[in-house]
C-alpha positions in Angstrom: 25.1 23.5 -30.1 27.7 20.9 -29.4 27.1 18.3 -26.5 29.6 20.0 -24.0 27.3 23.1 -24.3 24.7 21.1 -23.3 26.2 19.1 -20.9 26.7 23.0 -19.8 23.4 23.5 -19.1 22.1 20.7 -17.6 24.6 21.5 -14.6 23.9 24.8 -14.6 19.7 23.8 -13.9 20.6 21.0 -11.7 22.7 23.5 -9.7 19.4 26.2 -9.8 17.1 22.5 -8.6 19.7 22.0 -5.8 19.2 25.4 -4.5 15.4 25.7 -4.9 15.6 22.3 -2.5 17.2 23.8 -0.1 15.2 27.0 -0.1 12.3 25.0 0.2 13.8 22.9 3.2 14.3 26.0 4.9 10.5 26.6 4.7 9.3 23.6 5.7 11.7 23.8 8.9 9.8 27.2 9.4 6.3 25.4 9.1 7.1 22.7 11.3 8.2 25.8 13.9 4.5 27.3 13.4 3.3 24.0 14.0 5.0 22.9 17.4 3.8 26.5 18.5 0.0 25.8 17.7 0.5 22.0 18.4 -1.0 20.9 15.0 0.4 17.7 13.8 3.4 18.1 11.6 2.2 15.6 8.8 -1.1 16.2 6.4 -1.7 13.7 4.1 -4.0 15.4 2.7 -2.0 18.4 1.7 0.9 15.8 0.5 -1.7 15.1 -2.1 -2.5 18.1 -3.2 0.7 19.2 -3.7 1.4 16.1 -5.9 -1.6 16.7 -7.3 -1.3 19.8 -8.6 1.7 19.7 -10.2 1.2 17.2 -11.9 -2.1 19.0 -13.6 0.5 22.0 -14.0 3.0 20.1 -16.3 3.2 20.2 -19.8 6.0 17.5 -20.5 8.3 16.1 -21.4 8.4 15.2 -17.9 6.3 12.1 -17.1 3.8 12.3 -14.7 4.5 9.2 -13.1 8.0 10.9 -12.8 6.5 13.9 -10.9 5.2 11.8 -8.5 8.5 9.7 -7.5 10.5 13.1 -7.1 8.0 14.7 -5.4 7.2 11.6 -3.0 11.0 11.7 -2.0 11.4 15.8 -1.9 8.4 15.5 0.4 10.1 12.6 2.7 13.0 14.4 2.7 11.4 17.9 3.9 9.3 16.4 6.2 12.2 14.4 7.9 13.2 17.7 8.7 10.6 18.2 11.1 9.9 14.8 12.3 10.3 11.8 10.5 7.3 9.6 10.0 7.2 6.4 11.7 5.3 3.4 9.7 5.3 -0.2 11.0 4.4 -2.5 8.6 4.1 -6.6 8.3 7.6 -7.3 7.7 10.4 -8.6 7.0 12.7 -6.0 4.8 12.7 -6.7 1.3 8.8 -7.4 0.9 6.4 -6.3 -1.5 4.6 -4.6 1.9 8.0 -2.7 2.3 7.8 -1.6 -1.0 4.4 -0.4 -1.0 5.5 2.0 2.0 8.3 3.3 0.4 5.9 4.1 -2.7 3.5 6.1 -0.3 6.1 7.3 2.3 9.2 7.6 0.8 13.0 6.5 1.5 13.1 8.6 4.4 10.9 7.9 6.9 11.8 5.3 10.0 9.9 1.8 8.8 9.6 -0.7 11.5 9.1 -4.3 10.4 6.6 -6.1 12.3 5.7 -9.9 12.2 2.2 -10.1 12.2 -0.7 -7.9 11.4 -2.1 -7.8 15.0 1.0 -6.5 16.0 1.0 -3.5 13.7 -2.2 -2.4 14.5 -1.5 -2.5 17.7 1.9 -0.5 17.1 -0.2 2.2 16.1 -2.7 1.7 18.4 -0.1 2.6 21.2 0.9 5.5 19.8 4.8 3.8 18.8 3.7 4.3 14.7 2.4 7.1 13.0 0.9 4.8 10.7 0.7 0.9 10.0 0.9 -0.6 6.5 -0.9 -3.9 6.0 -2.2 -5.7 2.8 -6.1 -6.7 2.5 -6.3 -7.8 -0.9 -4.2 -9.3 -4.2 -6.0 -9.5 -7.5 -5.5 -13.4 -8.1 -5.5 -14.7 -4.7 -8.1 -12.7 -3.2 -8.6 -10.9 0.2 -6.3 -11.3 3.6 -9.0 -12.2 6.0 -6.8 -11.3 8.9 -6.9 -7.8 8.0 -10.6 -7.5 7.7 -11.2 -9.3 11.1 -8.6 -6.6 13.1 -11.0 -4.0 11.9 -13.7 -5.5 14.0 -12.4 -4.7 17.4 -9.9 -1.9 16.1 -10.7 2.2 16.6 -7.8 2.5 13.9 -8.8 4.5 10.4 -8.1 3.5 7.0 -6.0 6.4 6.2 -5.2 5.6 2.6 -4.4 2.5 0.2 -1.3 1.4 -1.8 -2.0 -0.2 -5.1 1.0 -2.3 -5.8 2.2 -4.3 -8.8 3.5 -7.5 -7.6 6.3 -8.2 -9.9 8.5 -12.0 -8.7 11.7 -12.9 -10.3 13.8 -15.7 -9.3 16.5 -14.9 -7.5 19.8 -17.2 -6.7 23.5 -16.5 -5.1 25.0 -17.6 -8.8 22.3 -16.6 -11.0 23.2 -20.1 -12.7 19.7 -21.5 -13.2 21.2 -24.7 -13.8 22.5 -24.7 -10.2 19.1 -24.6 -8.9 17.8 -27.4 -6.5 15.2 -25.8 -4.1 13.3 -23.0 -4.5 11.4 -21.2 -1.7 8.8 -18.3 -1.7 6.0 -17.5 0.2 2.9 -19.6 -0.9 1.2 -16.9 -2.7 4.5 -16.1 -4.8 4.5 -19.9 -5.4 0.7 -19.8 -6.7 0.9 -16.8 -8.6 4.2 -18.1 -10.8 2.9 -22.2 -11.1 3.1 -22.4 -14.6 5.7 -20.4 -15.2 7.7 -22.7 -12.8 6.4 -26.1 -14.1 7.4 -24.9 -17.7 11.0 -24.0 -16.6 11.8 -25.6 -13.7 10.8 -28.9 -13.8 11.9 -31.3 -11.1 13.3 -28.8 -8.7 11.9 -28.9 -5.2 10.0 -26.3 -3.9 9.5 -25.1 -0.3 6.9 -22.4 1.1 8.4 -20.2 3.9 6.6 -17.2 5.7 7.6 -14.3 3.2 9.3 -13.6 0.3 12.5 -11.9 2.2 12.7 -14.6 4.3 13.1 -17.1 1.0 15.9 -14.7 -0.3 17.4 -14.6 3.0 17.5 -18.6 2.6 19.0 -18.1 -1.2 21.7 -16.0 -0.1 23.3 -18.4 2.3 22.6 -21.8 0.1 24.8 -21.8 -3.9 22.2 -24.5 -4.9 18.7 -22.4 -3.6 16.5 -19.4 -4.7 13.9 -17.4 -4.1 11.2 -16.0 -5.8 10.9 -13.0 -4.6 11.0 -8.9 -5.2 13.8 -7.0 -7.2 14.0 -4.9 -3.9 15.1 -8.4 -2.2 17.7 -9.1 -4.8 19.7 -5.6 -3.8 19.1 -6.4 0.2 20.3 -10.1 0.1 23.1 -9.4 -2.9 21.3 -11.8 -5.0 21.3 -12.2 -9.1 18.4 -12.6 -10.9 18.0 -15.5 -12.8 14.6 -14.7 -14.4 12.2 -11.9 -14.6 8.7 -11.3 -14.2 7.6 -14.7 -13.8 4.2 -14.4 -12.5 1.5 -15.9 -14.7 -0.6 -12.8 -14.8 0.6 -10.4 -16.5 -2.3 -8.1 -14.0 -1.0 -8.9 -10.1 -1.6 -5.9 -8.0 -1.9 -6.3 -4.2 -3.9 -3.5 -2.0 -2.7 -2.3 0.9 -4.4 -0.3 3.4 -2.5 2.4 5.3 -3.7 2.7 9.0 -3.8 5.2 11.6 -5.6 7.3 14.6 -7.0 10.3 12.6 -9.6 10.5 9.9 -8.6 12.1 6.3 -10.4 15.3 5.1 -12.8 15.2 1.7 -10.7 15.6 -0.9 -13.1 15.1 -3.7 -11.7 11.6 -5.0 -12.4 9.5 -2.3 -13.7 6.2 -1.3 -15.2 4.8 1.8 -14.7 1.5 3.4 -17.6 0.5 6.1 -18.7 -2.9 8.3 -21.9 -3.9 9.1 -23.9 -7.2 10.2 -27.5 -7.7 9.0 -30.9 -9.2 10.7 -31.4 -12.4 9.8 -34.7 -12.1 8.0 -35.8 -12.9 4.2 -34.7 -10.2 1.9 -32.2 -9.1 4.3 -28.9 -8.7 1.4 -31.0 -6.8 -0.6 -32.5 -3.6 1.9 -28.6 -3.3 3.0 -28.0 -2.9 -0.8 -31.0 -0.9 -1.4 -29.7 2.8 0.2 -26.4 3.1 -1.9 -28.9 2.4 -5.0 -31.1 4.9 -4.1 -28.1 7.2 -3.2 -26.5 6.4 -7.0 -23.5 5.5 -4.8 -21.1 2.9 -6.8 -20.1 0.1 -4.6 -16.1 -1.4 -5.6 -16.0 -4.2 -3.0 -18.2 -6.6 -0.9 -17.0 -9.4 1.3 -18.4 -11.4 4.0 -16.5 -12.8 6.9 -18.4 -14.9 9.6 -18.4 -13.0 13.3 -16.7 -14.4 15.9 -19.0 -13.4 18.5 -22.5 -15.8 17.0 -22.6 -18.9 15.0 -24.3 -18.5 11.5 -23.7 -14.9 11.6 -21.6 -12.7 9.3 -19.7 -9.2 9.0 -20.1 -7.5 6.0 -17.1 -5.5 4.5 -17.8 -2.9 1.8 -15.7 -0.6 0.2 -17.6 2.7 -2.4 -17.0 5.5 -3.7 -17.3 9.0 -2.2 -16.5 10.2 1.3 -18.3 9.5 4.6 -19.0 13.8 4.7 -20.9 13.5 1.4 -24.6 14.0 1.3 -25.5 11.3 -0.5 -22.9 8.8 1.8 -24.5 10.6 4.6 -28.2 9.1 3.2 -26.9 5.7 2.5 -25.3 5.1 6.1 -28.4 6.3 7.6 -30.9 3.9 5.5 -27.9 1.4 6.2 -28.2 2.1 10.2 -32.1 1.5 10.0 -31.9 -1.8 8.4 -28.4 -3.5 10.2 -27.5 -4.5 13.8 -24.5 -2.6 13.8 -22.4 -0.1 11.5 -18.7 0.9 11.6 -17.3 3.5 9.3 -13.8 2.3 8.9 -12.3 5.5 6.8 -12.9 7.6 4.3 -9.7 8.3 2.1 -8.6 9.2 -1.2 -8.7 6.6 -3.4 -5.2 5.4 -5.6 -6.1 4.9 -9.3 -5.2 1.5 -11.1 -2.8 1.7 -13.4 -2.4 -0.5 -16.5 1.4 -2.9 -16.4 3.7 -0.1 -18.1 
């Protein structure tokens, strides 16, 4: 069988796929009509997760699992847009890693609203102007984003999901010529995460901090002697050339983002829960706080403390652990925690995203 025959087979299969996609879209439209009649929420994150998980389990290859997830993320996004496009607020501007995280989770056809501050993202969702918000919460090398944690003290929004995004920094410029670069712009974190590479390869070049990697790319697009440390997406948005790829010092640099919304998530069986609490100031208080989790064999995945804004020397603890708030062991642990704490608040139970090794 020659290559032309193989190509004819591929063309026929592509036509079948297109026909099936249109048939799927027609069914989705009818589902949307039924949801409207019953006043049912048009978006179900749990249902989307179930679809992707089922398909990856059923696949026998050779089509890669990661590709299945990427393809179906766009199919789900496109079909949902026929009912009503999701509106997602995020810490902007465009072409930042937060923007990339949004597209990774919600696809290309959601309506994205870039905002200038984390507080503005919370406010947009609280007012119902956006279905979800996406904000950074921690980086594997730079630590937590304290402003995001602080916002949960007074907000009633729930954590609906998390996104783990591998951070790959690129040196971008208008001309793409390393020798023409006099100034490099970027966010302080991006500069810090690329420090060794910069010292070895760009010694003597001025480093200038700006509020985002996208803002750095915008400045580089206006000056042939300037460059930016930014994402590959920024190179496309601002028509820049890649001078050097993957200049980050750590090969395992990930940022975790939280998805915030107004409704809690149902149990999926692969969940994690985030809470915050304050403890009584007494001997052994921290031990008593950890004890209910140990007794119920619950694995804590993160613990962070922040000064309270209401009392001097009082601290608020933020904890992530495996399990859903509706699970019996988690319920028992939370009840035990209530007895030892002044205040306990469940921020949300949501599907956990596995950390994938760098490809």
